[in-house]
C-alpha positions in Angstrom: -6.8 45.3 0.6 -4.4 42.4 2.1 -3.3 39.6 -0.1 -5.6 37.1 2.0 -8.5 39.8 1.5 -7.9 39.3 -2.4 -7.8 35.5 -2.3 -10.9 35.7 -0.1 -12.8 37.6 -2.6 -11.6 35.2 -5.4 -12.8 32.3 -3.4 -16.3 33.6 -3.7 -16.4 33.1 -7.6 -15.2 29.5 -7.7 -17.9 27.3 -8.4 -19.3 25.3 -5.6 -19.3 22.4 -8.1 -15.5 22.4 -8.1 -14.6 23.7 -4.5 -17.1 24.5 -1.9 -15.3 26.8 0.6 -18.4 26.6 3.0 -17.8 22.9 3.7 -15.2 21.4 5.9 -12.8 19.2 3.9 -13.3 15.5 3.6 -11.4 13.6 6.2 -8.7 11.5 4.9 -8.1 7.8 5.6 -4.6 6.7 7.1 -2.7 4.7 4.5 -2.2 1.2 5.4 0.5 0.0 3.1 3.3 1.7 1.0 4.1 0.7 -2.8 7.3 1.1 -4.6 5.6 3.3 -7.0 4.5 5.6 -4.3 7.8 5.8 -2.5 9.5 6.7 -6.1 7.2 9.4 -6.6 7.8 10.7 -3.2 11.6 10.6 -4.0 10.8 12.3 -7.3 9.0 15.0 -5.3 11.6 15.6 -3.0 14.3 15.8 -5.6 12.2 18.4 -7.4 11.7 20.5 -4.2 15.7 20.3 -3.5 16.3 21.4 -7.2 14.2 24.5 -6.7 15.7 25.4 -3.4 19.3 24.9 -4.6 18.5 27.3 -7.7 16.9 30.0 -5.7 19.8 29.9 -3.0 22.4 29.8 -5.8 21.1 32.7 -7.7 19.8 35.0 -5.2 21.7 37.5 -3.2 19.0 38.6 -0.9 16.5 35.9 -0.6 16.9 32.5 0.9 14.5 29.3 0.1 13.9 27.3 3.3 12.4 24.0 3.6 8.9 24.2 5.2 6.4 21.6 4.1 5.5 18.7 6.6 7.2 15.6 5.5 9.0 12.4 7.2 10.9 9.6 5.8 8.5 7.4 7.3 5.9 5.3 5.0 2.7 3.6 5.4 3.4 0.4 7.3 6.3 1.4 9.3 6.2 2.1 13.0 5.3 5.9 13.9 3.6 6.4 10.6 0.1 6.4 12.1 1.2 9.1 14.7 2.7 11.2 12.1 -0.3 11.1 9.7 -2.6 11.9 12.4 -0.6 14.8 13.6 -0.4 16.1 10.2 -4.2 15.8 9.4 -4.7 17.9 12.9 -2.2 20.5 11.4 -4.0 20.8 8.3 -7.2 21.7 10.1 -5.1 24.2 12.6 -3.2 26.2 10.0 -3.8 24.8 6.6 -1.3 22.8 4.4 2.3 24.2 4.7 3.9 24.9 1.2 7.0 23.0 0.6 9.1 26.0 0.6 9.2 29.6 2.1 11.1 32.6 0.6 12.6 34.9 3.1 14.4 38.0 2.7 17.7 37.4 4.1 17.4 40.2 6.3 14.5 38.2 8.1 16.3 34.8 7.8 16.9 33.1 11.1 20.4 31.5 11.1 19.5 29.7 14.2 16.5 28.0 12.4 18.7 27.4 9.1 17.3 26.1 5.8 14.9 23.3 7.1 12.1 24.3 9.7 9.8 21.4 8.4 10.2 19.5 11.8 9.5 22.5 14.1 6.0 22.6 15.6 3.9 25.3 13.7 3.3 27.2 17.1 6.9 27.8 17.6 7.6 29.4 14.3 4.2 31.4 13.7 5.6 34.9 13.6 8.8 33.9 11.5 6.4 32.2 8.9 4.5 35.4 8.6 7.6 37.3 7.6 8.1 34.9 4.6 7.4 36.8 1.1 6.1 33.8 -0.6 5.3 30.2 0.1 6.0 27.7 -2.9 4.2 24.2 -3.4 6.5 22.0 -5.6 5.0 19.5 -8.0 6.9 17.0 -10.0 6.1 15.3 -13.4 8.2 12.3 -14.8 7.9 14.2 -18.2 10.1 15.9 -20.7 7.5 18.5 -21.7 9.0 19.7 -24.9 9.2 15.9 -26.2 5.7 15.4 -25.0 4.4 18.5 -26.9 6.2 17.3 -30.1 4.7 13.8 -29.6 1.2 15.3 -29.2 1.3 17.5 -32.3 2.5 14.3 -34.3 -0.6 12.2 -32.7 -3.0 14.8 -33.5 -2.0 15.4 -37.0 -1.8 11.6 -37.5 -5.3 11.0 -36.1 -6.8 14.0 -37.7 -5.7 12.6 -41.1 -7.2 9.2 -40.6 -10.4 10.8 -39.4 -10.9 12.6 -42.5 -9.6 9.8 -44.7 -12.0 7.4 -43.0 -15.0 9.8 -43.4 -14.3 10.1 -47.0 -14.0 6.6 -47.7 -17.1 5.9 -46.3 -19.1 8.6 -48.2 -17.4 7.9 -51.4 -17.7 3.9 -51.0 -20.7 3.3 -49.3 -23.1 6.0 -49.9 -25.5 3.3 -51.3 -25.5 1.5 -48.0 -25.9 4.9 -45.9 -29.0 5.9 -48.4 -31.3 3.4 -46.9 -33.8 5.1 -44.9 -32.8 3.7 -41.7 -29.2 5.0 -42.1 -29.4 8.3 -43.8 -28.8 10.0 -40.6 -25.3 8.8 -41.0 -24.6 10.7 -44.0 -26.0 14.2 -42.2 -23.8 13.0 -39.2 -20.5 12.5 -41.4 -21.3 15.9 -43.2 -21.0 17.8 -39.8 -17.3 16.5 -39.1 -15.1 19.5 -39.9 -11.9 20.7 -38.4 -13.8 22.9 -36.3 -16.1 20.4 -34.8 -13.8 17.4 -34.5 -12.9 18.3 -31.0 -16.7 17.9 -29.7 -17.7 15.2 -32.4 -19.2 12.1 -30.9 -21.3 9.3 -32.0 -22.2 5.7 -31.3 -20.8 3.0 -33.6 -23.8 1.5 -35.5 -23.0 -2.4 -34.8 -24.2 -3.7 -38.2 -23.0 -7.3 -38.8 -25.9 -8.6 -41.3 -23.9 -8.7 -44.6 -20.2 -8.0 -45.7 -20.8 -4.5 -46.8 -22.5 -3.5 -43.5 -19.7 -5.2 -41.6 -16.9 -3.3 -43.8 -18.5 0.3 -43.3 -19.2 -0.5 -39.4 -15.6 -1.3 -39.2 -14.8 2.0 -40.8 -17.0 3.8 -38.3 -15.0 2.0 -35.5 -11.7 3.3 -37.1 -13.4 6.9 -37.1 -14.2 6.6 -33.4 -10.9 5.6 -32.2 -9.3 8.3 -34.4 -11.7 10.9 -32.7 -11.0 9.7 -29.3 -7.3 10.1 -29.8 -7.9 13.5 -31.1 -10.1 14.6 -28.1 -7.6 13.4 -25.4 -5.8 16.1 -23.3 -2.7 17.2 -25.2 -1.0 19.2 -22.5 0.9 18.5 -19.5 -0.3 20.3 -16.4 0.3 22.1 -13.2 -1.7 20.0 -11.0 -3.4 21.4 -7.6 -5.6 18.6 -6.0 -9.1 19.8 -5.4 -8.8 18.7 -1.8 -5.7 20.8 -1.4 -7.4 24.1 -2.7 -9.2 24.4 0.8 -6.2 23.8 2.9 -4.0 26.0 0.9 -6.6 28.7 1.6 -6.6 27.9 5.1 -2.7 28.4 5.2 -3.0 31.9 3.6 -5.9 32.9 6.0 -3.4 32.0 8.9 -0.5 33.6 7.4 -1.2 36.1 4.8 1.6 35.1 2.7 1.3 34.8 -1.2 1.2 31.2 -2.3 2.5 29.7 -5.7 2.7 26.1 -7.4 6.0 25.4 -9.1 5.7 22.2 -11.6 9.0 20.7 -12.2 9.6 18.6 -15.3 12.7 16.9 -16.2 13.7 19.7 -18.7 11.7 22.6 -17.5 10.1 24.2 -14.6 6.6 26.6 -15.0 5.2 28.3 -11.9 1.6 29.8 -11.3 0.2 31.9 -8.5 -2.5 30.5 -6.0 -4.3 33.8 -7.2 -4.3 33.0 -10.9 -5.4 29.4 -10.4 -8.5 30.7 -8.5 -8.9 33.3 -11.4 -8.8 30.5 -13.9 -11.2 28.1 -12.2 -13.7 30.7 -11.7 -14.1 31.2 -15.4 -16.3 28.3 -16.7 -15.1 29.7 -20.3 -11.5 28.1 -19.4 -13.0 24.5 -18.5 -11.7 22.2 -21.2 -9.6 25.0 -22.7 -6.9 25.6 -20.4 -8.0 23.4 -17.4 -9.8 20.2 -16.9 -10.8 18.3 -13.8 -9.9 14.6 -13.6 -9.5 11.8 -11.5 -5.9 11.2 -11.1 -5.1 7.6 -11.2 -1.3 8.3 -10.3 -2.5 9.7 -7.0 -5.2 7.3 -5.5 -7.8 8.6 -8.0 -8.2 11.9 -6.2 -9.9 15.0 -8.1 -7.1 17.1 -9.6 -7.4 20.3 -11.4 -5.1 20.2 -14.3 -4.0 23.4 -15.7 -2.1 23.9 -18.9 1.7 24.5 -17.8 2.1 27.0 -20.4 -0.4 29.3 -18.6 2.2 29.9 -16.0 5.6 31.5 -16.2 8.4 29.4 -17.4 10.6 29.5 -14.3 13.5 27.5 -15.7 14.2 27.1 -19.5 16.3 24.2 -18.8 16.9 21.6 -16.3 19.8 19.1 -16.3 18.5 15.4 -15.3 19.5 14.0 -12.0 21.2 10.7 -11.6 19.2 7.9 -10.1 19.7 4.6 -8.5 17.6 1.6 -7.2 16.9 1.3 -3.3 15.9 -1.9 -1.4 13.5 -1.2 1.6 12.7 -3.9 4.0 9.2 -3.5 5.6 7.5 -5.6 8.2 7.1 -9.4 7.9 10.0 -9.4 5.5 8.4 -7.4 2.6 10.7 -5.8 0.2 10.2 -2.7 -1.7 12.4 -1.7 -4.3 12.1 2.1 -5.5 14.3 4.9 -7.4 15.9 7.8 -5.9 17.1 10.8 -7.5 20.1 13.1 -6.8 21.8 16.5 -8.4 20.6 17.9 -11.6 20.3 21.7 -12.2 17.5 24.2 -12.9 18.5 26.9 -14.9 16.4 30.0 -13.7 14.9 32.4 -16.0 15.5 35.1 -13.3 13.1 37.8 -14.9 10.2 35.4 -14.9 10.9 34.2 -11.2 11.2 37.6 -10.1 8.1 38.7 -12.0 5.9 35.9 -10.5 7.1 36.4 -6.9 6.7 40.3 -7.3 10.6 41.0 -6.6 12.4 44.1 -8.3 15.6 42.8 -10.2 17.8 45.2 -7.9 16.5 43.5 -4.6 16.8 39.9 -5.7 
């Protein structure tokens, strides 16, 4: 069974409520205007891609990372962007979505094409691309994952203490209020709040306002509600394949039969996961809300995104030296100015064992 055959079988298990592979992809509207935030995110993505490329090429004797993903310095609102964007959409329907990087054995590497084939028409390099041993989609996140996890642990502990302290105050000091026949259900409700149920606990704040005691206990229920909402927020940083990309990644795999991977770059670590593992995870409904969630990503035009706990993947780099950064002024049409941040340098310290394991490369071959 080929790699593509395995992926095709896995797609049959993915719930159609998440991704319906039988339906054509939704057509995308051409963006009309770029923002400073959009360009900064693009610059951050380019930096992350370059970080991974340099790390692989500086550490491997027998493999080369090559820039492949369709990209351009043009942004929405500039001359030529509409043509670039429509060509990109046509390519998505023809061969699928190019991963950002391709990994070649150096024995297959074409010196004439070099380390950047992103601008070469796909029909000129079809046979070459099929020689790659992996395609890597590089995602970036403006977080330090270690500090984030530490903060989330502190947050969860803090609001857990608030929740149970508030529950105990209500039951100890306002039991007479709750023993009224119309309010006894709240005693039952509070007694079901335990460390095991708090992650799914929910209720409607009563809204009592008719006397001072009712107002006091109502405010305590408000405090309890706020604490529980904080506890129930997603507490992990994620590897983030967009739902709309799942289909076009599958199309690319169908076209080239090359294994596909996602690498999530944080400013202190890098994690990787195979597309095969992504499909396996989202095919199991028991994983929903545990190691992945499906959310509208406000940072990415509210596109539906599958957010998989980064720690589910391989730690590809256990340390990252942060890049330098500087502000850039960009003049658009009609004299509109955009100011954004660009990133340079930085180093990813690869965990070579994990990198080889995820890509299926033996130590002696790397």
